[in-house]
N, CA, C and O of each residue as an XYZ file, in Angstrom:
688
protein
N      70.665     48.238    -11.104
C      69.800     48.212    -10.002
C      68.546     49.087     -9.637
O      67.464     48.978     -9.060
N      69.382     50.105    -10.364
C      68.584     51.121    -10.320
C      67.019     50.958    -10.510
O      66.173     51.309     -9.688
N      66.788     50.375    -11.715
C      65.833     49.798    -12.729
C      65.174     49.500    -11.597
O      64.321     50.306    -11.223
N      65.431     48.231    -10.770
C      64.375     47.559     -9.817
C      64.268     48.290     -8.837
O      63.780     47.600     -7.941
N      64.577     50.049     -8.228
C      64.465     50.286     -7.262
C      63.203     51.630     -8.004
O      62.332     52.290     -7.438
N      63.601     51.587     -9.304
C      62.580     53.119     -9.410
C      63.303     54.378     -9.026
O      64.516     54.572     -8.954
N      62.034     55.409     -8.732
C      62.863     56.556     -8.626
C      63.067     57.341     -7.342
O      63.832     58.275     -7.102
N      62.327     56.821     -6.708
C      62.974     57.244     -5.102
C      63.108     56.253     -4.151
O      62.509     56.150     -3.081
N      64.324     55.210     -4.850
C      65.023     54.029     -4.374
C      64.394     52.989     -3.574
O      64.926     52.184     -2.810
N      63.008     53.164     -3.919
C      62.158     51.842     -3.403
C      61.191     51.164     -4.833
O      60.984     51.647     -5.947
N      60.775     49.933     -4.241
C      60.538     49.004     -5.215
C      59.229     49.727     -5.723
O      58.733     50.674     -5.113
N      58.797     49.288     -6.697
C      57.400     49.547     -7.378
C      56.359     49.613     -6.393
O      55.625     50.483     -5.923
N      56.601     48.121     -6.216
C      55.294     47.647     -5.312
C      55.522     47.832     -3.468
O      54.924     47.281     -2.544
N      56.429     48.655     -3.468
C      56.380     49.354     -2.095
C      55.954     50.519     -2.149
O      55.167     50.761     -1.234
N      56.187     51.568     -3.014
C      55.767     52.806     -2.847
C      54.127     52.462     -2.834
O      53.421     52.795     -1.882
N      53.648     51.810     -3.917
C      51.902     51.671     -3.661
C      52.014     51.080     -1.813
O      51.479     51.575     -0.821
N      52.459     50.485     -1.872
C      52.265     49.990     -0.002
C      52.321     51.314      0.657
O      51.242     51.766      1.041
N      53.548     52.118      0.885
C      53.568     53.376      1.158
C      52.489     54.253      1.164
O      52.123     54.957      2.105
N      51.987     54.161      0.010
C      50.628     55.085     -0.127
C      49.787     54.400      0.527
O      49.079     55.124      1.227
N      49.558     53.335      0.603
C      48.439     52.596      1.233
C      48.232     52.950      2.953
O      47.236     53.106      3.660
N      49.633     52.983      3.191
C      49.647     53.037      4.644
C      49.330     54.662      4.960
O      48.376     54.907      5.698
N      49.925     55.496      4.546
C      49.633     56.829      4.407
C      48.176     57.020      4.209
O      47.853     57.732      5.160
N      46.957     56.744      3.396
C      45.860     57.015      3.499
C      45.225     56.164      4.385
O      44.074     56.400      4.752
N      46.152     54.722      4.962
C      45.624     54.260      6.219
C      45.491     55.115      7.691
O      44.664     55.171      8.601
N      46.658     55.674      7.409
C      47.203     56.956      8.664
C      46.040     58.008      8.716
O      45.260     58.279      9.629
N      46.177     58.544      7.378
C      44.905     59.954      7.310
C      43.742     59.346      7.850
O      43.342     59.891      8.878
N      42.983     58.221      7.390
C      41.639     57.623      7.306
C      41.606     57.470      9.261
O      40.684     57.750     10.027
N      42.603     57.078      9.480
C      42.797     56.640     10.996
C      42.878     57.959     11.993
O      42.313     57.981     13.086
N      43.590     58.953     11.512
C      43.459     60.300     11.973
C      41.914     61.109     11.917
O      41.427     61.849     12.771
N      41.367     60.700     10.645
C      40.346     61.437     10.465
C      39.091     60.687     11.080
O      37.986     61.229     11.034
N      39.270     59.404     11.672
C      38.249     58.954     12.742
C      38.777     58.498     14.123
O      38.244     57.568     14.730
N      39.780     59.143     14.573
C      40.393     59.512     15.789
C      39.650     60.828     16.092
O      38.943     61.009     17.083
N      39.939     61.878     14.948
C      39.395     63.420     15.349
C      37.902     62.818     15.702
O      37.498     62.921     16.861
N      37.139     62.232     14.762
C      35.594     62.079     14.552
C      35.435     61.248     16.014
O      34.656     61.791     16.797
N      35.858     60.421     16.325
C      35.578     59.742     17.623
C      35.960     60.758     19.163
O      35.382     60.684     20.248
N      36.959     61.546     18.825
C      37.048     62.470     19.806
C      35.919     63.402     20.099
O      35.535     63.644     21.243
N      35.307     64.014     18.808
C      34.507     65.039     18.569
C      33.375     64.507     19.307
O      32.687     65.052     20.170
N      33.275     62.760     18.558
C      31.750     62.485     19.414
C      31.692     62.353     20.756
O      30.664     62.431     21.429
N      32.624     62.183     21.092
C      32.922     62.100     22.635
C      32.620     63.169     23.599
O      32.161     63.109     24.740
N      32.999     64.197     22.844
C      33.235     65.387     23.854
C      31.311     65.795     23.345
O      30.796     66.711     23.985
N      30.571     65.201     22.429
C      29.401     66.038     22.382
C      28.764     64.748     23.101
O      27.633     65.106     23.429
N      28.972     63.357     23.515
C      28.568     62.701     24.477
C      28.749     63.504     26.036
O      27.872     63.436     26.897
N      29.498     63.944     26.140
C      29.801     64.386     27.508
C      29.263     65.756     27.646
O      28.870     65.961     28.794
N      29.120     66.748     26.853
C      28.367     67.705     26.857
C      26.608     66.801     27.215
O      25.880     67.286     28.081
N      26.246     65.763     26.577
C      24.845     65.915     26.507
C      24.915     64.899     27.971
O      23.837     64.853     28.564
N      25.682     64.358     28.395
C      25.766     63.887     29.714
C      25.602     64.637     31.076
O      25.038     64.373     32.138
N      26.405     65.785     30.548
C      26.253     66.909     31.521
C      25.124     68.025     31.466
O      24.969     68.829     32.385
N      24.350     68.011     30.320
C      23.322     68.413     30.409
C      22.042     67.657     30.664
O      20.997     68.173     31.060
N      22.265     66.157     30.350
C      21.117     64.882     31.198
C      21.386     65.166     32.547
O      20.316     65.318     33.137
N      22.370     65.306     33.302
C      22.616     65.299     34.718
C      22.267     66.811     35.500
O      22.133     66.958     36.714
N      22.163     67.895     34.433
C      21.785     68.631     34.979
C      20.482     68.666     35.104
O      20.000     69.198     36.104
N      19.715     68.145     34.179
C      18.022     68.105     34.015
C      17.432     66.974     35.168
O      16.291     66.823     35.604
N      18.345     66.454     35.384
C      18.303     64.838     36.331
C      18.549     65.432     37.688
O      18.052     64.804     38.623
N      19.233     66.544     37.980
C      19.238     66.786     39.269
C      17.859     68.072     39.430
O      17.133     68.034     40.423
N      17.663     69.107     38.372
C      16.317     69.292     38.204
C      15.297     69.165     38.695
O      14.714     69.853     39.533
N      14.998     68.161     38.128
C      14.218     67.037     38.380
C      13.887     66.466     39.635
O      12.812     66.217     40.182
N      15.220     66.303     39.995
C      15.025     65.822     41.340
C      14.414     66.527     42.133
O      13.305     66.367     42.643
N      15.236     67.412     42.250
C      15.035     68.602     42.816
C      13.185     69.034     43.034
O      12.524     68.996     44.072
N      12.754     69.428     41.633
C      11.483     69.859     41.640
C      10.506     68.546     42.268
O       9.312     68.657     42.543
N      11.194     67.502     42.391
C      10.240     66.198     42.884
C      10.376     66.335     44.533
O       9.520     66.107     45.388
N      11.174     66.598     44.623
C      11.611     66.805     46.043
C      10.557     68.423     46.816
O      10.198     68.530     47.989
N      10.382     69.155     45.996
C       9.793     70.225     46.514
C       8.554     69.728     46.564
O       7.912     69.434     47.573
N       8.162     69.622     45.176
C       6.419     69.010     45.025
C       6.251     67.935     46.436
O       5.349     68.178     47.237
N       6.789     67.249     46.568
C       6.348     66.254     47.291
C       6.278     66.882     49.105
O       5.590     66.231     49.891
N       7.028     68.137     49.609
C       7.101     68.589     50.442
C       5.787     69.446     50.478
O       5.054     69.710     51.432
N       5.704     69.816     49.100
C       4.251     71.143     48.839
C       3.188     70.181     49.252
O       2.184     70.531     49.873
N       3.484     68.764     48.827
C       2.241     67.855     48.887
C       2.163     67.543     50.514
O       1.157     66.875     50.753
N       2.790     67.782     51.469
C       2.982     67.407     52.572
C       2.493     68.157     53.631
O       2.001     67.721     54.672
N       2.739     69.877     53.141
C       2.208     71.251     53.832
C       0.914     70.881     53.427
O       0.182     70.656     54.391
N       0.377     70.739     52.311
C      -1.203     70.984     51.740
C      -1.620     69.982     52.080
O      -2.799     70.031     51.729
N      -1.381     68.676     52.741
C      -2.536     67.410     52.876
C      -3.239     68.251     53.903
O      -4.463     68.324     53.798
N      -2.549     69.001     55.040
C      -3.230     69.120     56.613
C      -4.596     69.967     55.733
O      -5.729     69.496     55.819
N      -4.399     70.897     55.128
C      -5.237     71.697     54.635
C      -6.172     71.390     53.825
O      -7.289     71.908     53.843
N      -5.745     70.401     52.936
C      -6.803     69.580     52.219
C      -8.158     69.074     53.276
O      -9.384     69.098     53.174
N      -7.315     68.684     54.165
C      -8.030     67.863     55.183
C      -9.279     68.413     55.684
O     -10.410     67.991     55.924
N      -8.459     69.849     55.774
C      -9.470     70.569     57.081
C     -10.804     71.071     55.644
O     -12.010     70.820     55.649
N     -10.137     71.684     54.763
C     -11.018     71.852     53.897
C     -12.097     70.890     53.633
O     -13.287     71.185     53.739
N     -11.609     69.601     53.250
C     -12.866     68.528     53.208
C     -13.823     68.516     54.305
O     -14.989     68.175     54.105
N     -13.335     68.925     55.635
C     -14.458     68.797     56.868
C     -15.206     69.620     56.471
O     -16.389     69.301     56.345
N     -14.752     71.024     56.120
C     -15.729     72.328     55.934
C     -16.596     71.675     54.965
O     -17.782     71.519     55.254
N     -16.002     71.157     53.518
C     -17.055     70.959     52.832
C     -18.479     69.832     53.139
O     -19.635     69.684     52.743
N     -17.478     69.184     54.134
C     -18.836     67.904     54.287
C     -19.888     68.721     55.628
O     -21.114     68.627     55.675
N     -19.116     69.411     56.514
C     -20.270     70.599     57.086
C     -21.190     71.370     56.019
O     -22.419     71.321     56.066
N     -20.587     71.969     55.212
C     -21.281     72.616     54.641
C     -22.123     72.306     53.224
O     -22.623     73.074     52.402
N     -22.063     70.944     53.293
C     -23.285     70.001     52.909
C     -24.342     69.770     53.510
O     -25.381     70.049     52.911
N     -24.414     69.307     54.600
C     -24.774     69.154     55.979
C     -25.753     70.474     55.874
O     -26.976     70.506     55.739
N     -24.871     71.477     55.974
C     -25.942     72.630     56.229
C     -26.680     72.864     54.893
O     -27.891     73.017     55.052
N     -26.375     72.910     53.991
C     -27.247     72.755     52.832
C     -27.831     72.185     52.510
O     -28.319     72.329     51.389
N     -28.187     71.004     53.465
C     -29.251     69.985     53.027
C     -30.067     70.406     53.961
O     -31.255     70.527     53.664
N     -29.630     70.715     55.265
C     -30.567     71.524     56.112
C     -31.474     72.846     55.799
O     -32.644     73.003     56.148
N     -30.707     73.712     55.099
C     -31.522     74.777     54.705
C     -32.425     74.396     53.840
O     -33.466     75.051     53.792
N     -32.227     73.111     52.844
C     -33.193     73.086     51.925
C     -34.389     72.205     52.701
O     -35.566     72.424     52.415
N     -34.122     71.471     53.429
C     -35.695     71.232     54.409
C     -36.352     71.987     54.880
O     -37.552     71.847     55.117
N     -35.443     73.263     55.180
C     -36.244     74.772     55.764
C     -37.076     75.302     54.979
O     -38.236     75.648     55.200
N     -36.118     75.397     53.523
C     -37.085     75.943     52.405
C     -38.523     75.240     52.323
O     -39.615     75.807     52.295
N     -38.297     74.086     52.298
C     -39.436     73.122     51.465
C     -40.267     73.267     52.405
O     -41.414     73.546     52.056
N     -39.995     73.136     53.822
C     -40.903     72.650     55.048
C     -41.587     74.539     55.046
O     -42.789     74.563     55.307
N     -41.065     75.715     54.838
C     -41.617     77.114     55.041
C     -42.526     76.856     53.791
O     -43.632     76.576     54.253
N     -42.568     76.825     52.657
C     -43.146     76.563     51.560
C     -44.297     76.277     51.768
O     -45.275     76.992     51.549
N     -44.265     74.236     52.608
C     -45.828     73.799     53.174
C     -46.181     74.770     54.094
O     -47.099     75.531     53.791
N     -45.586     74.894     55.235
C     -46.525     76.222     56.173
C     -46.750     77.695     55.089
O     -47.677     78.394     55.497
N     -46.199     78.131     54.075
C     -47.187     79.036     53.676
C     -48.371     78.023     52.837
O     -49.475     78.567     52.847
N     -48.361     77.228     52.416
C     -49.378     76.692     51.573
C     -50.859     76.496     52.439
O     -52.022     76.739     52.116
N     -50.265     75.958     53.652
C     -51.065     75.831     55.052
C     -51.831     77.054     55.444
O     -52.959     77.109     55.933
N     -51.108     77.908     55.176
C     -50.988     79.143     55.957
C     -52.297     79.572     54.819
O     -53.359     79.933     55.326
N     -52.189     79.522     53.345
C     -53.219     80.073     52.579
C     -54.300     79.247     52.684
O     -55.419     79.673     52.396
N     -54.111     78.020     53.091
C     -55.555     77.446     53.231
C     -56.202     77.610     54.177
O     -57.395     77.309     54.171
N     -55.581     78.146     55.275
C     -56.335     78.496     56.388
C     -57.122     79.664     56.219
O     -58.307     79.790     56.529
N     -56.363     80.519     55.697
C     -56.848     82.009     55.203
C     -58.025     81.570     53.905
O     -58.864     82.468     53.837
N     -58.218     80.785     53.187
C     -59.159     80.508     52.598
C     -60.349     80.095     53.137
O     -61.478     80.494     52.852
N     -59.917     79.017     54.180
C     -60.840     78.287     54.887
C     -62.059     79.942     56.145
O     -63.256     80.060     56.406
N     -60.985     80.659     56.442
C     -61.390     81.727     57.431
C     -62.454     82.659     56.047
O     -63.645     82.807     56.324
N     -62.146     82.998     55.205
C     -62.618     83.954     54.710
C     -63.572     83.347     53.510
O     -64.219     84.210     52.917
N     -63.731     82.152     53.120
C     -64.639     81.380     52.257
C     -65.085     80.682     53.012
O     -64.978     79.552     52.535
N     -65.753     80.622     54.365
C     -66.427     79.499     55.350
C     -67.119     78.242     54.639
O     -66.940     77.198     55.267
N     -68.093     78.077     53.117
C     -68.550     77.279     52.545
C     -67.540     76.410     51.478
O     -67.946     75.611     50.635
N     -65.932     76.824     51.770
C     -64.875     76.068     51.002
C     -64.336     74.965     51.821
O     -63.794     75.276     52.881
N     -64.414     73.558     51.441
C     -63.668     72.718     52.470
C     -61.979     72.797     51.764
O     -61.626     72.462     50.633
N     -61.267     73.284     52.738
C     -60.064     73.462     52.554
C     -59.297     71.675     52.819
O     -58.068     71.674     52.764
N     -59.716     70.809     52.982
C     -59.278     69.239     53.371
C     -59.468     68.687     51.844
O     -58.647     67.873     51.421
N     -60.249     69.004     51.244
C     -61.001     68.546     49.910
C     -59.546     67.860     49.434
O     -58.524     68.306     49.956
N     -59.436     66.734     48.406
C     -58.270     66.546     48.048
C     -57.737     67.219     46.761
O     -56.613     66.912     46.364
N     -58.638     68.300     45.957
C     -58.371     68.914     45.094
C     -57.615     70.093     45.069
O     -57.311     70.779     44.093
N     -57.319     70.265     46.368
C     -56.352     70.963     46.981
C     -55.103     70.359     46.727
O     -54.601     69.428     47.356
N     -54.617     70.994     45.701
C     -53.257     69.735     45.662
C     -51.743     70.940     45.554
O     -52.057     71.734     44.667
N     -50.360     71.315     46.087
C     -49.547     71.880     46.170
C     -49.170     71.500     45.131
O     -48.579     72.389     44.517
N     -49.254     70.181     44.405
C     -49.032     70.397     43.247
C     -49.420     70.638     41.696
O     -48.832     70.244     40.689
N     -50.511     71.353     41.813
C     -50.924     71.878     40.669
C     -51.373     73.274     41.107
O     -51.328     73.786     42.225
N     -51.907     73.855     39.705
C     -51.969     75.284     39.607
C     -53.304     75.646     38.708
O     -53.920     74.781     38.086
N     -53.600     76.784     38.722
C     -54.816     77.304     37.713
C     -54.072     78.169     36.998
O     -53.492     79.138     37.487
N     -54.058     77.775     35.535
C     -53.937     77.951     34.458
C     -55.239     78.161     33.441
O     -56.083     77.306     33.171
N     -55.185     79.277     33.042
C     -56.538     79.568     31.808
C     -57.841     79.412     32.171
O     -58.765     79.292     31.366
N     -57.985     79.410     33.797
C     -59.017     79.214     34.768
C     -59.423     77.801     34.908
O     -60.574     77.483     35.208
N     -58.059     76.584     34.594
C     -58.585     75.655     34.845
C     -57.550     74.985     35.757
O     -56.390     75.364     35.598
N     -57.708     74.358     36.380
C     -56.810     73.582     37.490
C     -55.984     72.061     37.064
O     -56.498     70.943     37.082
N     -54.463     72.433     36.660
C     -53.694     71.709     36.192
C     -52.665     71.344     36.747
O     -52.376     72.070     37.698
N     -51.985     70.533     36.567
C     -50.673     69.554     37.065
C     -49.377     70.615     36.670
O     -49.408     71.408     35.729
N     -48.477     70.470     37.419
C     -47.425     71.377     37.301
C     -46.648     69.963     36.935
O     -45.537     70.405     36.641
N     -46.593     69.012     36.829
C     -45.792     68.031     37.085
C     -45.211     67.690     34.827
O     -44.147     67.248     34.394
N     -46.421     68.130     34.071
C     -46.166     68.279     33.011
C     -47.507     67.349     32.238
O     -47.386     66.789     31.148
N     -48.448     67.346     32.866
C     -49.627     66.763     32.488
C     -50.694     67.623     31.239
O     -51.135     68.662     31.730
N     -50.937     67.505     30.494
C     -51.835     68.000     29.634
C     -53.075     68.811     30.406
O     -53.652     68.198     31.304
N     -53.468     70.061     30.111
C     -54.461     70.608     30.906
C     -55.298     69.922     30.506
O     -55.554     69.323     31.551
N     -56.187     69.376     29.531
C     -57.095     68.410     29.084
C     -57.431     66.936     29.889
O     -58.507     66.411     30.176
N     -55.972     66.498     30.126
C     -56.119     65.232     31.258
C     -56.393     65.907     32.337
O     -57.475     65.559     32.810
N     -55.589     67.158     33.232
C     -55.989     67.389     34.501
C     -57.514     67.483     34.119
O     -58.359     66.814     34.715
N     -57.875     68.495     32.920
C     -59.797     69.085     33.725
C     -60.494     67.976     33.419
O     -61.694     67.916     33.687
N     -59.657     66.674     32.656
C     -61.136     65.384     32.801
C     -61.105     64.941     34.180
O     -62.121     64.813     34.863
N     -59.286     64.583     34.800
C     -59.689     63.962     35.857
C     -60.463     64.933     37.330
O     -61.320     64.522     38.113
N     -59.881     66.096     37.301
C     -60.928     66.751     38.070
C     -61.931     66.463     38.127
O     -62.404     65.949     39.141
N     -62.897     66.801     36.581
C     -64.403     66.806     36.328
C     -65.164     65.307     36.719
O     -66.359     65.347     37.009
N     -64.470     64.042     36.718
C     -64.529     62.940     37.098
C     -64.201     62.651     38.474
O     -64.725     61.571     38.749
N     -63.659     63.055     39.331
C     -63.212     63.058     40.536
C     -64.309     62.585     41.508
O     -65.362     62.598     40.870
N     -64.492     62.240     42.563
C     -65.786     62.079     43.265
C     -66.159     63.165     44.207
O     -67.024     62.957     45.057
N     -65.666     64.105     44.125
C     -66.197     65.383     44.880
C     -66.699     66.401     43.509
O     -67.172     67.515     43.737
N     -66.567     65.983     42.352
C     -66.777     67.188     41.273
C     -68.306     67.476     41.651
O     -69.230     66.756     42.031
N     -68.161     68.943     41.361
C     -69.531     69.074     41.153
C     -69.848     70.678     40.265
O     -69.679     71.833     40.654
N     -70.281     70.224     39.164
C     -70.281     71.097     38.102
C     -71.074     71.996     38.402
O     -70.759     72.891     37.618
N     -72.024     72.423     39.107
C     -72.942     73.630     39.696
C     -71.868     74.528     40.216
O     -71.982     75.721     39.935
N     -70.854     74.152     40.922
C     -70.385     75.052     41.885
C     -68.507     75.027     41.468
O     -67.560     74.904     42.245
N     -68.509     75.169     40.184
C     -67.353     75.118     39.544
C     -66.520     76.727     39.631
O     -67.043     77.759     39.211
N     -65.372     76.671     40.157
C     -64.657     77.939     40.393
C     -63.872     78.526     39.634
O     -62.784     77.951     39.648
N     -63.895     79.736     38.713
C     -63.605     80.686     37.433
C     -62.901     81.456     38.190
O     -63.420     82.192     39.030
N     -61.474     81.370     37.957
C     -60.319     82.455     38.651
C     -60.152     83.267     37.453
O     -59.708     82.738     36.434
N     -60.498     84.626     37.479
C     -60.463     85.828     36.228
C     -59.228     87.075     37.041
O     -59.025     87.207     38.248
N     -58.784     87.598     36.258
C     -57.497     88.233     36.800
C     -56.704     87.972     37.472
O     -56.390     88.772     38.353
N     -55.940     86.549     37.321
C     -55.128     85.823     38.125
C     -53.577     86.667     37.204
O     -53.216     86.568     36.031
N     -52.981     87.468     38.392
C     -51.325     88.194     38.152
C     -50.705     86.595     37.750
O     -51.119     85.635     38.399
N     -49.966     86.451     36.940
C     -48.861     85.597     36.738
C     -47.721     85.791     36.355
O     -46.986     85.337     35.479
N     -47.652     86.762     37.372
C     -46.240     87.377     37.853
C     -45.579     85.624     38.921
O     -46.437     84.876     39.390
N     -44.953     85.491     38.995
C     -44.240     84.457     40.181
C     -43.466     84.909     40.541
O     -42.756     85.491     39.721
N     -42.978     84.963     42.356
C     -42.311     85.677     42.768
C     -41.074     84.052     43.435
O     -40.032     84.281     44.049
């Protein structure tokens, strides 16, 4: 009978079965330890994410509160900007009007000092300037085009042409 049981008193088939079961138990223990470790990692991650969620919600609430605080200031600033834009437009109009008034003043002085000059002549144009002794448009047309237009105009008088010398080219 001893021959049938083997050295440990078990049948030889049973001994391999026991070894298989031991291997399965060891595998089960390892799997259990791995699951426990994974669970602990998941719990730590859950805590970390929970902390982040709390911080995010807290930040969101603070930002919403700050927005509520700033909205009246924004409305006030918006009203001030609107008022300043209107004031700026008024000032622009005043500056333009001042330039027009100064031009008219120059025309009156020219008429006063030079009685033979007709300041109502269409050739007196605020959009033209004298460059190199010729009247040219400031809008960008060439001198040749402007001098041709002035020379061909109805009031053009070649004999009474005005030559400007020693023009101060500095502008203010």
